[in-house]
KEBAMI-457106 format. One line per field, with one value per residue (C-alpha): residue number from 1; residue in one letter; x, y, z. Coordinates in Angstrom, 1 decimal, always signed. Example, Ala and Ser with C-alpha at 12.3 -4.5 7.8 and 13.67 -1.06 7.14 Angstrom:
! KEBAMI-457106
k <- 1	2
r <- a	s
xx <- +12.3	+13.7
yy <- -4.5	-1.1
zz <- +7.8	+7.1
***
This chain:
! KEBAMI-457106
k <- 1	2	3	4	5	6	7	8	9	10	11	12	13	14	15	16	17	18	19	20	21	22	23	24	25	26	27	28	29	30	31	32	33	34	35	36	37	38	39	40	41	42	43	44	45	46	47	48	49	50	51	52	53	54	55	56	57	58	59	60	61	62	63	64	65	66	67	68	69	70	71	72	73	74	75	76	77	78	79	80	81	82	83	84	85	86	87	88	89	90	91	92	93	94	95	96	97	98	99	100	101	102	103	104	105	106	107	108	109	110	111	112	113	114	115	116	117	118	119	120	121	122	123	124	125	126	127	128	129	130	131	132	133	134	135	136	137	138	139	140	141	142	143	144	145	146	147	148	149	150	151	152	153	154	155	156	157	158	159	160	161	162	163	164	165	166	167	168	169	170	171	172	173	174	175	176	177	178	179	180	181	182	183	184	185	186	187	188	189	190	191	192	193	194	195	196	197	198	199	200	201	202	203	204	205	206	207	208	209	210	211	212	213	214	215	216	217	218	219	220	221	222	223	224	225	226	227	228	229	230	231	232	233	234	235	236	237	238	239	240	241	242	243	244	245	246	247	248	249	250	251	252	253	254	255	256	257	258	259	260	261	262	263	264	265	266	267	268	269	270	271	272	273	274	275	276	277	278	279	280	281	282	283	284	285	286	287	288	289	290	291	292	293	294	295	296	297	298	299	300	301	302	303	304	305	306	307	308	309	310	311	312	313	314	315	316	317	318	319	320	321	322	323	324	325	326	327
r <- m	p	l	p	l	k	t	g	d	l	l	r	g	r	y	k	i	k	r	i	i	g	q	g	g	m	g	s	i	y	l	a	e	d	t	r	l	k	g	r	l	c	a	l	k	e	v	e	h	d	k	s	l	s	k	n	l	n	k	q	a	q	d	q	f	l	q	e	a	t	i	l	a	r	l	d	h	p	n	l	p	k	v	s	d	y	f	s	i	g	d	r	d	y	l	v	m	d	y	v	p	g	d	d	l	r	t	l	m	l	k	a	k	h	q	e	k	f	l	k	e	k	e	v	r	l	w	a	n	q	l	a	d	a	l	i	y	l	h	t	q	d	p	p	i	l	h	r	d	i	k	p	s	n	l	k	l	t	l	s	g	l	l	k	l	v	d	f	g	l	v	k	v	m	v	p	g	e	m	t	i	t	i	i	q	g	q	g	t	a	l	y	t	p	l	e	q	y	g	g	n	s	a	h	t	d	i	r	s	d	i	y	s	f	g	a	t	l	y	h	l	l	t	n	t	p	p	a	d	a	r	e	r	f	i	q	p	k	s	m	k	p	p	r	s	i	n	p	a	i	s	q	q	m	e	r	a	i	f	w	a	m	n	l	h	p	d	e	r	p	q	s	m	m	q	l	k	d	y	f	t	g	r	s	t	s	i	e	s	k	v	p	d	m	d	e	i	k	e	l	t	s	d	a	v	i	r	k	l	l	i	a	a	a	a	l	t	a	f	g	f	i	a	a	v	f	f
xx <- -14.8	-18.5	-21.2	-22.8	-26.5	-28.7	-30.7	-34.1	-33.0	-34.8	-32.9	-34.8	-38.0	-36.8	-33.7	-34.1	-30.9	-30.5	-26.9	-23.3	-21.4	-18.2	-16.5	-13.7	-12.3	-14.6	-17.9	-19.6	-21.2	-24.7	-27.0	-30.3	-33.8	-35.3	-38.8	-40.0	-39.1	-40.2	-37.6	-34.7	-31.5	-28.9	-25.5	-25.2	-21.7	-21.4	-18.9	-18.4	-15.9	-13.0	-14.3	-10.9	-11.1	-12.3	-15.9	-14.8	-12.8	-15.7	-18.0	-15.6	-15.4	-19.2	-19.4	-16.7	-18.7	-21.9	-19.9	-18.3	-21.4	-23.2	-20.4	-20.5	-24.3	-23.8	-21.5	-23.0	-20.8	-21.5	-18.5	-19.4	-22.3	-24.8	-25.0	-28.7	-28.9	-26.8	-27.6	-26.4	-27.7	-26.0	-22.2	-22.6	-22.8	-24.3	-23.9	-26.6	-25.4	-26.5	-25.9	-23.7	-24.3	-21.6	-18.1	-15.3	-12.0	-10.2	-12.6	-12.1	-8.4	-8.4	-10.6	-8.0	-5.2	-6.9	-7.1	-3.4	-4.2	-3.7	-6.5	-6.0	-4.4	-7.1	-9.7	-7.8	-7.3	-11.0	-11.4	-8.4	-10.0	-13.3	-11.4	-9.3	-12.5	-13.9	-10.7	-10.4	-14.0	-13.2	-9.9	-11.3	-14.1	-13.9	-12.4	-10.7	-11.9	-9.5	-10.7	-7.6	-8.4	-8.3	-7.8	-9.2	-11.8	-13.2	-13.8	-17.0	-18.1	-21.8	-23.4	-23.3	-19.5	-19.7	-17.0	-17.9	-15.5	-17.1	-16.5	-15.8	-14.6	-11.3	-12.5	-10.7	-12.0	-9.0	-9.4	-6.3	-4.8	-7.0	-6.2	-9.2	-10.4	-10.8	-14.2	-12.5	-9.1	-6.8	-4.1	-5.9	-4.7	-1.0	-0.3	-1.8	-0.9	+1.9	+4.5	+3.0	-0.3	+1.2	+1.0	-2.7	-2.2	-3.8	-2.1	+0.6	-1.8	-3.0	-4.3	-0.9	-1.7	-4.7	-2.4	+0.0	-2.9	-4.2	-0.8	-0.6	-4.0	-3.1	+0.1	-1.9	-4.6	-2.1	+0.3	-1.9	+0.9	+0.5	+3.0	+5.6	+4.3	+5.9	+7.7	+9.3	+10.3	+11.7	+14.0	+14.6	+14.4	+14.6	+11.8	+9.1	+9.5	+8.9	+5.4	+6.7	+9.0	+5.8	+3.5	+5.4	+2.2	+2.0	+3.1	+6.1	+3.9	+1.7	+4.7	+6.2	+2.8	+2.6	+6.2	+5.5	+2.4	+4.1	+7.2	+7.8	+8.1	+5.0	+7.0	+8.2	+4.6	+2.2	+0.9	-2.7	-4.8	-5.4	-1.6	-1.3	-4.4	-3.1	+0.1	-1.4	-4.0	-1.3	-2.5	+0.9	+4.3	+6.2	+6.9	+8.1	+9.8	+12.0	+10.8	+13.3	+14.5	+14.1	+17.9	+17.7	+14.3	+15.6	+17.0	+13.7	+14.8	+17.6	+19.9	+18.4	+14.9	+16.0	+17.5	+14.2	+12.3	+14.6	+13.9	+10.1	+10.0	+11.8	+9.4	+6.4	+7.7	+8.3	+4.9	+3.2	+4.9	+4.0	+0.3	+0.1	+1.4	-0.5	-3.7
yy <- +10.4	+10.3	+9.8	+13.2	+13.9	+13.9	+16.7	+16.7	+15.1	+16.7	+17.2	+17.6	+18.0	+21.5	+21.8	+20.6	+19.9	+21.7	+21.0	+20.7	+24.0	+22.8	+19.6	+18.4	+15.2	+15.3	+16.3	+18.7	+22.1	+22.2	+24.9	+24.2	+25.7	+26.4	+25.1	+26.7	+30.2	+30.3	+31.6	+31.5	+29.8	+28.6	+26.8	+23.5	+22.6	+18.8	+17.2	+13.4	+12.4	+10.1	+6.5	+5.3	+7.2	+5.3	+5.6	+7.8	+10.2	+10.4	+11.3	+14.0	+15.3	+15.6	+17.3	+19.7	+20.4	+21.2	+23.4	+25.3	+25.5	+27.1	+29.8	+30.4	+30.8	+33.7	+35.6	+38.7	+40.7	+42.1	+40.4	+36.9	+34.7	+34.1	+30.6	+29.9	+26.2	+23.2	+19.5	+15.9	+13.0	+9.8	+10.3	+13.5	+17.0	+20.0	+23.8	+25.9	+29.3	+32.2	+31.5	+34.2	+34.8	+36.4	+35.7	+34.7	+36.7	+33.8	+34.0	+37.8	+37.4	+34.7	+36.9	+39.7	+37.3	+36.0	+39.6	+40.0	+42.5	+42.8	+43.6	+47.3	+47.8	+50.4	+47.7	+45.0	+47.4	+47.9	+44.1	+43.8	+46.4	+44.3	+41.0	+42.6	+43.8	+40.3	+38.8	+41.5	+40.6	+36.8	+37.2	+39.4	+36.9	+35.3	+32.8	+33.9	+32.2	+31.3	+30.7	+28.8	+28.6	+32.2	+32.2	+34.0	+31.3	+31.7	+35.4	+36.2	+39.6	+40.4	+42.6	+45.5	+45.2	+43.6	+41.0	+37.8	+35.4	+32.0	+28.4	+27.8	+24.3	+24.5	+26.9	+26.5	+27.9	+28.8	+27.5	+28.2	+25.0	+22.7	+20.7	+21.1	+18.8	+20.9	+20.6	+19.2	+17.7	+19.3	+21.9	+24.5	+25.1	+24.8	+28.0	+30.1	+28.0	+29.0	+26.5	+26.0	+24.8	+21.7	+18.3	+18.0	+19.5	+22.8	+23.2	+25.6	+27.9	+31.2	+34.5	+35.0	+31.9	+33.8	+36.8	+34.7	+33.5	+37.1	+38.2	+35.2	+36.0	+39.6	+38.4	+36.1	+38.7	+41.5	+39.4	+36.7	+34.4	+31.9	+32.5	+29.8	+27.7	+27.9	+24.5	+25.5	+28.9	+27.2	+25.1	+27.7	+31.2	+33.0	+31.0	+33.7	+36.5	+40.0	+41.2	+44.3	+42.3	+40.8	+43.8	+47.1	+49.0	+47.6	+50.2	+49.7	+50.0	+47.1	+45.0	+45.5	+44.7	+41.4	+40.4	+41.3	+39.2	+36.3	+36.0	+32.3	+32.6	+33.7	+36.0	+38.0	+38.7	+41.4	+40.3	+41.3	+41.9	+45.5	+46.1	+45.0	+46.9	+50.1	+49.7	+49.0	+51.7	+54.3	+54.8	+53.5	+53.5	+51.3	+47.6	+46.0	+42.9	+41.8	+42.9	+43.1	+46.6	+47.2	+46.7	+43.2	+42.2	+39.0	+37.9	+36.8	+35.0	+35.8	+33.1	+33.8	+33.1	+29.9	+28.7	+29.4	+27.5	+24.5	+24.3	+24.8	+22.2	+19.7	+20.3	+20.0	+16.7	+15.3	+16.5	+14.9	+11.6	+11.7	+12.6	+9.7	+7.2	+8.3	+10.0
zz <- +21.5	+22.5	+19.8	+19.1	+19.6	+16.5	+15.0	+16.6	+19.9	+22.9	+26.1	+29.4	+27.5	+26.6	+24.4	+20.8	+19.0	+15.6	+14.7	+15.9	+15.9	+17.6	+18.5	+20.7	+22.2	+25.2	+23.6	+21.2	+21.2	+19.8	+18.5	+20.2	+20.3	+23.7	+23.2	+26.4	+25.2	+21.6	+19.2	+21.6	+20.4	+22.8	+22.7	+24.6	+25.8	+26.2	+28.5	+28.7	+31.4	+30.8	+31.1	+32.1	+35.4	+38.5	+39.5	+42.5	+40.2	+37.8	+40.6	+41.7	+38.2	+37.9	+41.3	+40.2	+37.0	+39.0	+41.4	+38.6	+36.5	+39.5	+39.6	+35.8	+36.0	+38.4	+36.0	+34.4	+32.0	+28.6	+27.0	+28.3	+27.2	+29.9	+31.3	+31.8	+32.8	+33.5	+34.0	+33.7	+31.7	+32.5	+32.2	+30.2	+31.6	+29.8	+30.1	+28.4	+27.2	+25.1	+21.4	+20.0	+16.3	+14.1	+12.9	+15.2	+15.0	+13.4	+10.5	+10.2	+10.3	+7.6	+5.4	+5.7	+5.0	+1.9	+0.7	+1.5	+4.2	+7.9	+10.4	+11.5	+14.9	+15.8	+15.3	+17.2	+20.1	+20.4	+20.7	+23.0	+25.4	+25.5	+26.0	+28.8	+30.5	+30.4	+31.8	+34.6	+35.6	+35.6	+37.4	+40.2	+41.1	+44.5	+43.9	+40.6	+37.4	+34.6	+31.0	+29.9	+26.2	+24.8	+21.1	+18.0	+17.3	+20.9	+20.3	+18.5	+17.2	+17.2	+14.5	+17.0	+17.4	+20.9	+21.5	+23.3	+24.9	+24.4	+25.2	+28.9	+28.1	+30.1	+32.8	+36.1	+39.4	+41.6	+45.1	+47.3	+48.7	+46.6	+43.5	+41.1	+38.4	+35.3	+33.6	+30.5	+31.0	+28.5	+27.9	+25.7	+22.2	+21.8	+19.9	+22.7	+25.7	+28.2	+29.2	+32.7	+31.3	+29.5	+31.0	+31.7	+35.2	+36.1	+39.5	+38.1	+36.2	+37.4	+35.9	+34.2	+32.0	+30.5	+30.1	+27.9	+25.8	+25.4	+24.1	+21.7	+20.4	+19.7	+17.9	+15.6	+14.9	+14.0	+11.9	+10.3	+11.5	+14.3	+17.1	+17.8	+20.7	+24.1	+23.9	+20.6	+22.0	+25.1	+22.9	+20.2	+21.8	+18.5	+16.9	+17.4	+14.9	+16.2	+15.2	+13.5	+11.3	+9.8	+9.9	+10.1	+10.8	+14.3	+16.9	+19.1	+22.1	+21.0	+20.1	+23.5	+25.2	+23.2	+24.2	+27.9	+27.9	+26.2	+28.4	+28.9	+32.7	+34.5	+36.8	+33.8	+32.6	+33.8	+37.2	+36.4	+33.3	+34.4	+34.5	+30.9	+29.8	+31.4	+29.3	+25.9	+26.3	+27.3	+30.9	+32.0	+30.3	+32.7	+32.3	+35.5	+34.0	+31.1	+27.7	+24.8	+23.7	+20.0	+19.6	+21.1	+19.9	+18.4	+21.8	+23.2	+26.3	+28.7	+30.2	+33.6	+32.3	+30.6	+33.8	+35.6	+32.9	+33.1	+36.8	+36.2	+33.5	+35.6	+38.5	+36.2	+34.8	+38.3	+39.6	+36.6	+37.3	+40.9	+40.1	+37.6	+40.2	+43.3	+41.9
***
């Protein structure tokens, strides 16, 4: 893990480090003061590339970072922090984003849990609508942009009630026919990560991977209970408790939306974020793939889906082995 910057360090003669506000295996996120624009605070996302990679691969990774940072800097949506700058210093890359004050949704959920309460579905729906809008915007870019690390702690609520999807640490720009190097190599956070995102390889992820994480996030927010991760559900299909068995106040419609989004096989999920949003907002009442009926809610995975997943898991394992040998 790279050594973090110190309080008072000045980057590019402009960004003065105040403190660390987040940390991961590939770098830190810092709160910094923009000395050129007095009073402006910003968040600096630091990325240090894997030193075990060859010089050529590290160069590719840095080029990929600069390409993707350019794309992120063009994004403009009320539920996304604005990327205002990006640069490299030695073997470290930096994204400069708006600093979003306020609590993240994980903090709000834990407060409710401490009070032995659940967050109200009406409130969670308002957040879900905003998150869906952000994802629809990202997924309909040309090329589409995946966030790949949607979770309660990456969702911040401003004092005005505006939701912001933060931390583009695992962002992937989908370019048809090309294998991309992710800005930070990783799989996301296990509880919210679909099966196809495991293995450190992003070639099998698409917009439906974000949809899975969206559903897992809603599950956690509404139940105060982390969802069983995809690997556990693959081995033990009944390991994920139905949300309404934990919080009976959840509507059947929301429970079915969560199950639809969290289908283990991507083909069984909504094929777009708009399709899922239309369902949980009531604009559509149809689900075009396998979602358990209330009578069979404990049977979370059909034999057919398990067979598909066995084939997919074998393919992922084989691909990972080949990539490790030849790339």
